N, C-alpha and C positions, 0 to 999 in steps of 0.2 A: 566469472562472466563479469564483477567490475572494472576489469581493466577495460574491458567494451564499453561499458557505459557506468556510472558512477551511485544512477540511481537503484542498478539494483540488488546495494547493499541493505535497504529497505523494500524496495518493489514501489508499484504505481499506484493509482486508481485506475478499474479498467476503461472510467469516462472521460473525455477532455474536458477539460474547466468550460462551463456555460453560460448563458446567461441570468440560468437561474440557482447557477454553484450547486453542489453535489457531498455528497457525505463519502469518506476517507476513515475504514476505521480498522482501529490494530488489535491484535492482543498477544500477549503472551501467559504463558500457562506454567504450571509447573503440579508433581502429583506424589499423592503416598495414601495409602488406606490402610486402614486397624479396624479388627474385629468385625472382616469381612464374614456374610451367614450362608451356611450350604445350600448349593443346589440344590445334593443330592441326600440330604440326611446328615446327621449331629456326625455319623460315624465316619463321614471322609473329609473331615473340613480340613485335615492335615495334610491330604493330596489335592487340595482347590490350588488351579494354576490359572491363574487370572492375567487376564489385558486389561483395558481402559482406553474407550474412543472418544474422539472430541464431533459431535454434530452442529453445526446450524440446521435448528427446525432439525426435520426428521434427515438432514445431508453428513453424513460420516464424513468428515473432512480428515480428520488425522488418528491413530491408535497406535498404543505404545506395547515395547515388547511383551511378550508373556512372559509372568513372575512366575517361577514355580514352587509347586506345591509349600504357598504361606498365606497364613490369615489376616495377614496384615505386611502387606506387600507394599517395597517402599522402589516405587518405578520413577522416580528421579527425575523429570524428563521434560526440558523447553520446546516449548511449540509459540512460534512469532509468524505470524502472518494479518496479511488484510483481507479484508470481508468483503470482498468484491459485490454483494446484494443486499437487499433490507432482509430482516430478520425478525421473530420476534422472541426466542430464545434459543441461548448457549446451554446445550445438554453436556454430562459428561455420565457414560453408561460405562458402569466394568461388569464384564463377560470375564464366565466360568467358559474356558479354554474343554474342548470337546473332541474325541478322535474318530468319534464311529457316527456324530449326529451333528445335529445343529449347536454353534456355542451357548450355550445358557443366559442370558440376561441375572447376575444377583439381586443387581438395583440400579439405581440413577440419582444424578443432583441437575438441577433443572434451572437459569438461572434465566428470570425474563430479561430480557435487553434495555428496559428502565432501570432495573435494580443493580445493572452492571458496576454504577460510578461508585454504591456504597459499598461493593470489594476489592475496588481495584487498588493495587499497592500494598494490598496487605495480606497474610497468612490464615486460612480460614479454614476450620474445621466443619464439612458440609454432613447431616445424615441421609444417607441414602434411603431414597425410597422406592415404591414397587413402580416394576414398567407397567403401565397398566396401558392398552390399546389404544382405550376411549381416552386419555391424554396425549398420548400424541398428534399434535394436529398441529397444524399452518397455512399460513393464507389468509386473504380477504376477500371478501365480498360485495360488490355495488348496487346498493336496494335503492329503487325509489318509490314511496308508500302515501297514499293521501287519502285522507277521510273527508267524504262526501256524503250528504245529505239527498238521496234519490225517492222519486215519487214512484210506487208501483202502476199497474193496469188499474186496481179496483181506487185510487184515489189515497191508499195511506201512505202512511214519510217513513220513511229508517233510513240505518248510517250505513253506509259500506263502505269498504278497504279497498283498492286498488292495491295489491303490491308486485312490483315491477324487479325481477332480478335480470341483471341487467350482465354482468359479468364476474366472472374470481380469477386474483391473479396468485399465484405462486405456491399452487396448492403443494404437496409431496409427489415424489417417487413411488411407484409401488411395484418392490423389486426389481427397481435400479429404474424403471420405464415411467414416462407418460402414463397419466391414469384413464378411466374412462368413467367423467365425472358429472353426475346429476345433480341435482337437488332438490327437497322435501320443501314443500311453502306451508306455515301452520297458523291455524288462530287459536290459539290454547287459553283456558280458563278453569276455571273451580269444577264445572260441570260440561267442559265442551272440547272438543281437538279436532278440528276440520282440518283436512293435512290436501296438497296438490302437488303433483308431480311435474318435473321439467323433463325431454327428453336425456338420453344418454350421449355427453361428448365426448367424441373414439380420441384416444391419445394426444391427449395437451392437460397440460399444469395451468393453461389461462385462458379456459373456457370461456367464449360468448354465448347468454341464453339467450335474450332477450326475450323473453316470456313473461306473460301479468295476467293475476290471477287475483280474481275477485270474494271477497270476504260480506259474510250481514255480520254488521257486529250487533246489532240492538233486535227487538223483536217488530215487525212493522207495527204501526199504531192509525187511526182515525184524525183526519186534523178535527173531524167534531169532538173527538171523544179529551183532544189530547192528552193520550196517555203517557204519562213518565216514562221515561228509562230510569230501569233501576241503578244507579250508584255502582254497583260492583260489574257492570257488562264491560264501561272503562278504563274502571281503578283495578281491575283484576285478568285484563286479557291482553296478550301477547302474542306478536307476532315472533315465529319459530323460521328460523332457516337452517338447513339440516345439510348438508354436504356429503355423498357417499362418493365413491368410488364401486363401478359397477362389477362386479366378479362372474354374472352368468352363473356358472355348476356350482360356484362357493359362495358362502355367505357375504356381502356386500359389506365392503369394510367403511367405516366412521371418517369422515374427512376436518372434521370440526363443525362446530355451531353459532350460532350467534341469538339474539334474543333482542326485541326491540317493544320495548312497551307503548301500547296504544293512547296512553295521555298525553305523550310526548307530541301525539300528531293532533294539529292546528286545520280544524274544520274549511275544509276546503282548499287548504294550504298543502303544495308539494313538499313535500320531505325527500332529501337525496345525497345520499352520504354510503363513506365505503367504511366497515364495519371487520376491526380483528376477528377471524375464527377463534372459538374456545373450547377448551376439552365439554367433554361431557360430562357435568356435575365433577368434585371433588376424586372420583380416582377410589380405589380402594388404598389409600398410602397408608402403610405400615408407620409403626414408629421408628424412626432411626436406628436406633438401640437393634432392634430386632435385627437387622441389613447390615450392621458395617457404617464404618464414616469414612469420608472421601476427602483428602486438605490440600486443597489450591490454595494456589499462589499466582492473582493474573494482575495486568496492568489493561486497562481498557482506556483507549483513548479513540476522542467522538472528532472531525473535523470538518466545520463548516467552509466550503471552498470558494469563495466569492471569482466571477470573472476575471481573467489574467490583469486584463487593464488596471484592475485595483490596489494588484501588485506594483508596478512599472513604479512608483515612484520611493517605495523600500528598497528593491532590487535594485534601481539606477545609484542609490547610496551607499548601499553596500559594496557594490561592483569598483566604487573608488579611494576604497578603502585602501587598496595597496598604496596609492599616491598622495597619503593624506599627510603631513609633517607637523609634527611628529604621531607616529604609528598608533599611542596610546589615545589623540583624538580621533581617530578612524569610529566611522559607526560600527563597522565589525569587532572592531578591539572591546568599542564600550560595551556591545550588546554582549560581547563574552565573559566581560569582567560584573556586570548588574546580573547577570543567571550563572556566574560562577557556579550555584551548589549544584543548577542543572545540566548534563553530562549530556545532556541530548539536543539542546540549543545548536552546539557546535556541530552537529553530525549535518542538518541542512546547510548551515554557512559555508562548510569545507564546499559540498557536493554544489552550490552554487558558482563561487567558487572556482571549482576545478571546471565548472561545464562552461566557461568562459575563460578559460586561461589566464586566470588571476592570482591563482591557490600560493605560487613558486615565489612571486613579489612579496605574497603578504604574509607568510609564514616568516620567511628570510625577515625582511623586519620585526616582527614580533619576537621572533628567536634571539634578533642581537639587542631587543630592549633589553630581553628578560637574562643575557647576556653580559650587559652591563651591571646587572644588580647581582651575580653571581662574584662572590669572591674567594672562592675555591675551585681548582680541578676539579678532584675529583668526587663534585659533586653536582657539575654539568649535568643540566634535563633532568634530574632526579624528583623533583616533585611533580603534583599535580596540576600541571601551569596551562595559560590558553596556546602557547607555541606546542607542549607535549599532547596534548590533547588532537588539534586539527590536527597533529602529524598522525598519533595514533587512527584518526580517523580517515583520513588519507589511505593509509597500508590499508586497511581494514577494506576500502572501498578498489580502490586501485590495483593490490596486488592480490585479491583474491584469485585469478588463474596461476600465477609467480606461487601461489599456496600450495595449491591443488596439483600442481608438475613437481614440485619437490616436496612434499610431505606427504600426499596421498598414498600412493605405493604404498613406501614403511613403516607409515599408519596404518592400513590395513594389513599387512603381512601382521605385525605385530597385535591387532585386536583377531587375525583368526588362529594363529598360531597358540595363542594364551599360553605361553609356557612362563612359568613361575618367575618372576626376578624380585622378591622381597631378599633385603641386604640389613633390615634393621634386628639384629638377633632379640630382640625384644619382641618383634610380631611376626616369626618367625612358625609356620602352623610344624605341629608333629609331623616326622617325618624327613622334611626340607634340607636340603644340601646348599648352605650357602655357599659354597664355593660355587656350585654347579648357578646357582641362582645367579651369581654374582659373573659368570662366564654369560649367562642369557642377558645380565644387561649389560656387559660390554658390548655384548654383538648387535646388542637393538642403538644400543648412542654412537660405535662408528658407524653405524649404518643410516642415521639421523644425520650426524656430524658431516661425513661427505658428503650426501645431498646436497647439504645448505652449501656448504665451503665451494660446491663443484657448480653452483647454480648462477653464477653470475651472470655469464650471459641471458641467464631470461630475466632479470631483475626488470622490471618494466621503467623503461626510460625519467617516466614521471618521478618517482623513487629517486634516483638516481641523481639529479636534478637537485631533488632536495638534499641529500643525504651529502652533494658534494658542496653545497650552501652551507650546510651546517658546520663542515668541516673546514671550510675559508673561515665563517667567521668563529669559531673556537681558536684555531690557529693564531688569528689575530688577536684573539682577547688574553690567550695565555701561550704566547710565544715561546715561552720559556718551557714551555710544558712537552718531552717528545709524545707522550700518547694519547691527547689529549685530541688528537686528528681522529683517532682509531675510539676512543671511547663517545665521541657525539656521535658517532656511527651505531657503534654496535650496542650503547644503549636503545638505540629507538630497533634493529634490526635484529638485533639478537632479543635481549629481554621484552620488548612491548610487543614483536611480531613474532616469532618462531617457535619461542619458549610458551607463550601462552597460546598458541595455534595446536601446540603437544597436548600441553597441560588438556587443552577444552577441543579435541578436533571436532566436536557437533556444531559448537558455536564457528567454528567456521567452514560450514557447510562440507568439513572430510567423512566425516560418518556419519549416516544417516541419525541412527539412536545414540542415549549416553552409553557409553562402557560400561560393564558391569566394574565392580568396586575391587577385582584384585587387578582387571586391566586398567585401571583410572590409579590405582598406588602404581604399578610396570611406570603411565605415562608421567604420576609426578615427578620419581624419580627419574627421569629420561628427561625431562623440563627442565628439574634443577644442575643438571651436569651441564646442559646445553646453554644454561644462565650463565654460569660460570666457564667454559667452553670461551664462549662469546663473546666474555667481556673483557675487554684489553686490560681496563684495569685489573678484573682482577687474578690475571694469568701471571701478576708482577706480585702475587701478594705471596707470603709465605702458609703453606698449608697449614700450620696452625689456628689459620683465621676461622677454619667450618667447623661452627658449632655442633657435630653430630663428628662420632668417630667412626661411625660405619662410614659415611661418608668422606672422609679423611681419609682413609685407608681406600676404600675404594679411585677416587682422585689419580693417587700415585699415577697409577698409569698412564695418565692423559697429561702428565708433566713432561711434555717432551717441547724440544728444541721446535720440529718438526709441525708438531699441531699448531704451534702460539702462529709458527710463516703461515700455516696453511689459515688461520685465522686470518693476518692480518692481508695476506694477498688477496683475501677474498672483498675485504675492508675497502681496500687499496682499487679492487676493477670496478666495485657499485657505487664509488664517488670520484672516481677522475673523469679525467677530461675525455679520456680516449673512449672513442665510439665501438661499440661494441659489434659483432653480428653477430645474427640469433642462430638456439644449438637447432631449433627447429621444432621442438619438442613442445611449443606451445602450440602447436599444430592438431595435436591430439588430447587438447582439453578439451573434457566432457562437462559442458553448459547446463545439461539437466538431462534424464533421461526414467521411461517410467511406462506401467503399462495402459495401452488406449485403447478406443473402439476406432478402425479406419473404415470408411467406405471403399468399396471397391473401386479401381480406377476401370474408365471406358464400361467398355456393353457388360450386363451381366450374363455370363453364362446359365441356361436352367438351372435349377436348382443348387445356386451359389447364394448363399448368404449376404445379403448388402454391408452389413458391418463386420467385421473382425476384428478380435484381439489380437493386436500388434505390439512387438516394443517399440518405442521412440526414443530414438537417439540425438541431439542436438551437440556437435563441438561448434567450435569456431571457426570450421571450415564447410561443413557441410550437415542434411538432417538426412536420418537414416530413419527405415523401418524394418523389425525383423520379426520372422515368426515367435520367436523364442529370446530373450537374454543371451547372449553371448556368440547366437548365430549370424550366420553370411546373412549380410544384407542383402532385401528384397527389390529394396531403390533408394537412391541414393539420390538428394539433391544440393546441388551445392549453395551456401547461402549467399553467392552474390547476385543467384539468380530470381531471390525472391524479391519479390516487387511487394506485395502487401500481406497482413497477417490483421486478422478481423474476424470477430465475432460472427457466428451465423443463428438467422434466427430460429428459434424453435420452432413456428411453423415447416420450416424446408423437409423436415425430416423427423418430427416428431419426437426430439430427442433432447434434452439440456444439455448443456456446458457442452456447448458444440462449438469452432471454430476453423476458418478455414487457411490454407496457406495456400496464395497467388504467386506463381513461378512462369518458367518461360512455356509451360505445357498447360493441362488443363487443374486447374486447385484439388489441392487436397485438403478431401474434409475429415474433421479428428475430433471424436466425443472423447473430453477428458473423464475422471474417475468422480470427481465435483466440482464447486463452482470456485473452491479456492488452488486446485491445479491446472483448471482452465486458465484462472488469473495468471498464476506461474507461467503457463506456457505460452500466453498471449506476450506477454511481460518481456519473454528472456528470446522469442523469436524476435519480437519487436525491434532489442534492443540489439541483437545485432544486425540486425539488417537496415537499419535507420536511415543508415547513409550511402546504402546503393545504387549505383545509378539507375535510371526507370524507372524507379517508385512508383506506384498509379496515386491518383489524386482521389479516387472514387473505387467504386466495389460493389458488388451486387452482395448486399444478406440474404440471399435466399439460395435456390439452386435452379440449375439449367435442365425442365424436363419436360419431355412431351413437345418437342420445338419450341418452347418459350421460357423468358427469366422468369419465374414467380413471382417476383417483389416488382417487376416494371412492367412486365410481360412485353419486356422486347424480341422479336422475334429472333435477332442473329444470336449465336452463342458468342460470338466474336464484340457484342454490342459493349459502349462502356461502360461502366457503374455508373446506378443509378441513387450512390451516396456515398457524403465525403469521409476520406478514411480518415482517421483516428489521429493517427501519427505520422505525418510527414512531416512538420519540423524538427530537427535532431535535438534542438536544443528547451525549446520553449516552455513545454509540458516540462521535464525534470525542474526545470529551474525555476515554477513558475510551484511546483506541490513545495520545493526546498524554501521559499521564500512563505508559502503558507504554514508551514509545516514550523517555522522561525518564528514566525507572528504569533503563532499558537503558545509558545513557550513564555513572548513578553508581553502578552495582552493584559491589562493588569482586569479584564473581567469574560475572558471565552472561561477561563478554568476559575473554582471558587476557591482553591484549596487556599490557605492562608501563606502557605508558602507564597504562591504568584503574587498574592496580594502584596506581600511586603517586598517581592521585585519591583514593584511599580513605586513605592513608596524610595525605594534606594533609585528610582529613576530623578524623579522630584528631587530628592534631595540633593544629589551630585549634580542636576542641574541649577540650584540653587550655591551650592558650593561655589561653583563656575563661575556663576556670575559674581557672588562675593569677592572670592580671589581677582578677575579679572578688575573689579572696581577699586579694590582697598589692597594698596601695595605696601602695607606697614608689618609688624610684627604678627605672624597668623598665630592663629590657636590650635591647638591637636584636633581635628574632624575626631566626631563619631561614628556615629549612623556609616558616612560615605570612606573611614578609614581604609577601606581596602581598596577603593576605590582609584585606580591611579589619574593624576592630573599633573602632564608637564606642559601644557601650552592651556591655561583658564580660558581666551581668548576662542580659541579653536575649536577646544571642546565644546565650548557651552552651546556652539555656533554648530555644532552638531548636533547635540544634545534636545535642540529647539527642535530643528528638521524630523530628527527622530518623534519626538514626540505627537505632533500634527502629524503625521502618518499616521502613526499608530490612532489615534484619534480620528480620524478620516475614517481607518479600516475597520475599529468599532462602530461608527457611525451605520457604514454598508450594512454590518454585521447584525445593527439592529433592526434596520430596515426589514431584510429580509428575514429576520427572525418572525415579524410584524406581519408578516402576509403570509402566514403558514397558517391556513384553515384547519380548524377541527373538524376532522369526518371528509377531509381531502385523501388523496391517493398515497400523498406522504405522511398525514397525518391522520390515520383510519381509527374510529371511535372503538374503546375497548367495550364490546357488550358483556351483556348480562351473563352467568352462566344457569345453568341446572342445578 
C-alpha cells in the first residue's frame, strides 16, 4: 500500500486538521508473562493455554496467538497502531483458552491514559489483577447542578439541589452492540440515600437524557426561629450518578459512576461540567503474585496537531532543501544532523519530500556528500548516516507492495510448511538429520533468491531512480573499482530491504503474527544467506571469510558463476535507464482484508438480517466481499469507481465503527470489528482511491430511509451531501501530518525528555557556531558540543538555522495558546470524580 501513498507506513489520523487542532496517538507493545495462575485449579496449571488481548477501555483491538501449555508464555508480539478516539485506559487481558466453553480471564493490566508516559520506552513487569465487572468502565457524563434556597408554602426556607443529567459519551459496547443505558441520580450521605432514575435510551453509546431531578439538601426551617443548618448536611453529602445497561430479563450491567461533593456548589451558581465515569470502589483486586505478571514494552506518543496553515513556513523551508548549496546548509539536512540519535525524525521528512516529488534530488545530494567523505569503496554506505536512513525509510514506504508481491508467497510457504532447517550442529535436536535440514534450507533459499532476482519488473520506479543515482555517484567517486556500481545498490536492496523483511516478516506486514522460535531460526538462516548472495562485494570474497563453519559448508553450493550473474543482471535492471514493462503481478496485491459486518444492499427481503458477516478484501484494483475467506466474491467494486470513503454516524444504524464506500451505485455500509480496524480501513481505502476522477466534495454521514436522508432530511436519494469530505486534496493532509510529526521531534518543550532538550541545546550551539565561523576567519579551534554537526558554508547554514529557530518558536507559541484554553471540565478535559 505504501507504493500508492507514502503515509500508509504509519497511517493517518481519521479527522483532518481543524482550527482547534486534534490529538493523534500512537502506541507499540511487546509482551511476555510469567507465573500465571490457573483458572481451573492448581492441578491443571501445566496445561494452561493462554493468549493476550489489547483493549482501549472495553473495546478489544488486538490479540496474540495462543501460547500452548505454559505458565510462563513468551508472546513476543509487536503491535503498532494509531488510537483514533479518546480513551481512558489501555488494558491488557490474559485469557485461558477453552475448547468447550467461553475463554476464561486469568487477569489484566490496566494503565490509565495519564500514566502511559511513565512507562513509555521502557520494559516493565506489571502484576495481573482480577477482572472485576465493577471496574470495567468507560465514558463520560455531562452534568449541570445548582444549589439554591427555596421558600415553601408555609414560609419556611430550605436548600434544594437541581441535578440535570444532559448526556453521556463513549459508553462501552455490550456483547459487541450499543447498550441500552439509563442513569440513576442519588443524593447520598451518612444517613440518607435518595435515588431517582432516568428513562432507558435504546441502542446508543451516546445517550441524550435531558432530565432534571430535585433533592432537598437540608431540613426546612422557619425564618422566625433561624434554625441553624447542621454542618454535616453539606460537608458529607454527595451527588452520585450511576450508569447502567438495561438487561430486561437479566441483571442490569454496571457501566460506571461519578460522585460530586455538594460542598463544591456555591449557592445560586450553576455548575456545569463533564465527568469521567469511574469504577465502583476498588474492586476485588488480588495481589499480583497470585495471578502472575505481564511484561510490557510500550511506546506512547501524543501529538497536538495545529491548523495546517501553522506548518506552512516549516513545510516550505524543508521543500527548498534539495536546491540549497551546499546540501549541508539545508533545513532537512540540519534537522537530520541535530536529531541524528532519533531515527523517527527522518521518516516524516522523507514522507514530505516524497509527496512533493523532492526526494530523489535531496537524497542524491546527501549521498554525494557522504561519498565525498568515504575513503574506501568497500565501506560504501555501510554506516548509519542521514543518506542511508532516508533511503531505508523510502524503501519501506514505496516498496511495501513490491515486498508483498515478491516475498509473501514464499514466506507463507515457509511458515506454514514448518520444515526443520537447523544446520548448526550445536543446535540440532535429537533425531534431526543435518543433511535433510540442509536440503530443506537450500530449497527455501533458492525460492527466496529466485523470487528476488526475477522481480525487477515490479521494482517501483522511484526506487529505480534512487538506485540509478547511487550507481552513478559511486562510479564517479571510485572510477577504478568495477564492483562499486553493484555494491552501492546491493547494500540497500539486499542488505537493508529484502534480508530484513525475511528476518522479520511481521514488521513488514508479510505475516500477521511473529513466527514461532523454530521458524524464526529458519528465517534467520535464510536472511544471512540472502545477504551474502546479494552483496556483490561478498560474492568476490573467499569462503574462509565466514565465521561459522556450518555456513562455510552450506554456502559452497551457491558459489557458482550463474548465481553471481543473476545478482548482477538483477542489479543492472533495477538501476538502469531502460524503462521496464510491468509483469502485471502488482495487480493482485492485497492491501487489506478481514471479517466485517456488511449491511444488505437494496431492499431487505422478509426475514433477512440487515447486517451479515462477510470477508472484505481490498487490492489496488478492486474491493470485494465474500461469504468466507477464499470463496468467490459476492460483489466486486473497481477502486477507480470509488468516489468517497467516510465515517457513518453511530445514530444511522445504532452501531459503532461504521464507514461507507460511496461508488457509482448505492453506498456500501460496513461495520469494522473495532475502532482501530475502522481507522485502518478508512485509511487504506482513502489512499487507494485518493486521486480518482469524480471524487465527491460532500457526503451524507447518515443513511437514506423512509424517503429522506436522516442527516439533512433531503427527500431525494440523489441529493448532494450535507457534510464536506475529509480527504479531497491528495497531498495536503499527509504533508501536514509529516511536518507535525517532524516538529514534535525537534521541539524543545513538546516532549520533556532530556534527549530532546539536548537537541535544542545543539540547535542553539550550532547557530552560535555558524555565526562565529562566518565572522571569524582566522585559525579555528576544534568545536566540542557541535563537533558532529556539518558546517561547510557558515553563512548559508546560519541563515537556515535562524529561519528554523524562528519557525520553531512560533509553533511553540501556538501550542501554548491552545494548551491554555483547555478548560477543566470540558468535553476534551473532563473532571475525574471521586469513587466509592
